[in-house]
N, C-alpha and C positions, 0 to 999 in steps of 0.2 A: 405746278399743278400735281406733279407726281409726289413731291415732298408733302404737300397738304394731305394727299390720300394716305401716305404712309403714316403720318402723324395721327390722323384720325383712326387708322387701323390699330396702332399701339394704344391709343386712348381707349378704343373700344375694348381691347384685351384687358386693360387695367380695370375697366368697369366690371368685367366678369370675375376677376380675381378678388375683388373686394368682398362680394357676398359669399364666396367660397371660404375665405378666411374667417369671416364672421360665423359661418356654419360650423367650421371646425372648432372654433372657440366655444360655441354653444354645445356641441357634442361633448367636449371635454368637461364642461360644467355638469352636463347630464350624467356622464360616467362617474364624476366625482360624487354627485348626490346618490347614485346607485350604490357606490362603494361604501359610503357612510351609512346608508340605510341597511346594507347587508351586515356591516359590522355591528350595528345596533341590534339587529335581529339575532345574530349569533350570540351576543352578550345576553339578551333576554332569554334565548333558548338554554344557554348554559345555566342561568339562574333557575329556570324551571326544572332542569334536570337535577340540580342540587336540591331544590325544594322537594322534589319527588323522593330522592334518596333519603333525605332527612326525615320526611314523613314516614316512609316505610320502615326505616331502621329504628326510629323512635318507638313506634308501636310494637314491632317485633321484639326489640331488645328489652323494653320496659316490662312487657308482659311476661317474657321468658324469665327475667330476673325475679319478678314477683311470684311466679309459680314455683321457681326453684327454691326461693327462700321459704315459701310456705311448706313445701313437701320434701325438702332435701333429707330430713331425718327419717321419713317414712319410706322412701323409694326402695332402699335395699330390702327391707322386710316384705314389701309388697311385690318384690321382683319386677319393678317398673323403672322406666327411664323417661326423661323429658327430652324431646328432640328440639334443639334450639331453632333449626331452620323451619320446621313445619309446625312448631308450637303444639306438638302432640305429647300427651301423657300415654305411654304405651306399656301394657302388661304383656310379658313375653313368656310366661310359664303356663302352658295350656292346662296342666294338671290342677292349677289353682282356679281356673275360670269356669268350666262347664263340665257336666257329666260326659263320659265318653260317647262321642257321636250324637250328643243330645243338646237341647237348648236350655236346660234347667241350670240356673246359677248354683255353683257350689257354695256351701255355707261360708267358707273362707272368703270367697269373692264378694258375697253379700256384706260381710263385715267390713271389708276394704271399702266398698262403695258407700256404706253408711258413714264412714269416716271421711272419705275423699270428697264425695260429691257436694255436700253442703259448703265445705270450705272453698271448693272450686267455683261454685256458683257465686259465693260472696265476693271473690276477686273479679269475676267477669262482669258482674252487675254493679260493681262499685262505680261511683261517679267518674273515676279515672278512665274506665274502659267501657262503660255501659253503651255509649253511642258509637263505639268503634268496632263492635262485634257484629260481623255479618252472619256467621253461622257457627254452631258448635256441632261437630260431626262425631257421632258414635260410630266407629268403623269396625266391622268384623272381618277378619282375614283368616284364610285357611291355607294349608299346604296344597300341592297339586294332586295329591293322591286321594283315593277313596277307599273305604274299608273293604269293599268288594271288588272283584275283578271286572271293571267296566272300561269302556273306551275313555280316552282323554277328554273328549267333548262331554260325555255323560258325567264324568267326574267333576268337570268344571261347573256344569249346571246343577248337579246335586250339591256341590259345595256352595254355590251361590244361594240356593234355597236355605241351606243350613246357616250360612253366615248372616243372611237377612233375618232369619228367625231368632238367632242369638242376639243380634243388636236390638231387635224389638223387645226381647226379654229384658235386656239391660235398661232400655228406655223406660219400659213399664215399671221396673223396680225403682229406678232413681226418682221418677216422678211421684211415686207413692210414698217416698220417705216423709215421715211426719215432721222432720226438722223445719223450724220456722224459716230458715234461710232458703229452703226449697219452696215451701208452700206460699210464702209471700211473693215469690217471683214466678209463680206458675204461669201467668200470662206471658211473661218474657221468655220463659223456657219453651213454651209451646210454639212461640214464634221463631225461636232461633235453634232449638235442638232437633237434630234429625238422626234417624237410624239408617245406616248404610252398610249393606252386605256386599263385600267386594270379592268374594270367593278367593281364587288364587291369582288374581290380577296383579298383585303387588307382593311378589315373593321376596323373601330375604335370602341372600346368597352368602356363603362363607367359603372363601378360597375357590370361587367359581362354581360351587355346587349348592343346590337348594338346601337351605337349613330348614328342615320340615318342622322341627320343634319351634324355632323362632318365628316361622311364618304363621303358625297358629296363634293369633294374638287379637287383643282388643285395644283400640286406641280412642282417646278423647282428643279430637283435633279442633283447633280454633282457626277460623278464617276471619281476618279483620276486613274492614271496608277501606283499606289503604288503596285498593284499586279504584274505588269511586273518587277518593280524594285526588288521585293522580289524574283522572279524567277532568276533574274540575280545574286543576292546575293548568293542564294543557289547553283547556278551552277558555281560559281566562275568566271563569266564573268566579264570583265573590265567595 
């Protein structure tokens, strides 16, 4: 009688061990599927990151190269440079740009813009880039100083007004150019070109000190829609 009870007890224990082992096997299979799914996700994310980098670099690099090829011979005499990272065409000699403390374009700067802007527009509105341009920013920058003895805050605000008025003068001038490359793209230009006065918010420093001459500048800066393409890639949109 005792042996029968002991046998039944062991049999009962065995019946409990069978479902536990099955459960462990099931959990191992689940963990395996989770691991495989994670590896697939990592692979997909890596491809997305690569696609993002390729998209951004292609736009930035191609546009820079086309701008550089078009204007390389003119940049020295214009006293201008092209920044590869920001896609900015930058004029750095204030004596060429405007009257002292004023908003009127100097004759030399008008001549430069008459030559530069139609060629610039032709590149940006070409089929290669037309759909990739988000904004063309005409940016006006000043040094931190003002010609009168005023507080730093007042100097910043006065320079903000000056830089805004100067970029507006540039915008009005380039939009009025009779060149067909400008006039035929007037609707596109009104949609994409903006005038932005930035005062002394983006100073240029040399050896740790403000370079006041270099800080007084005008830039034509391109923003592409690479950011929107990146969002589409990350959200799996077609």
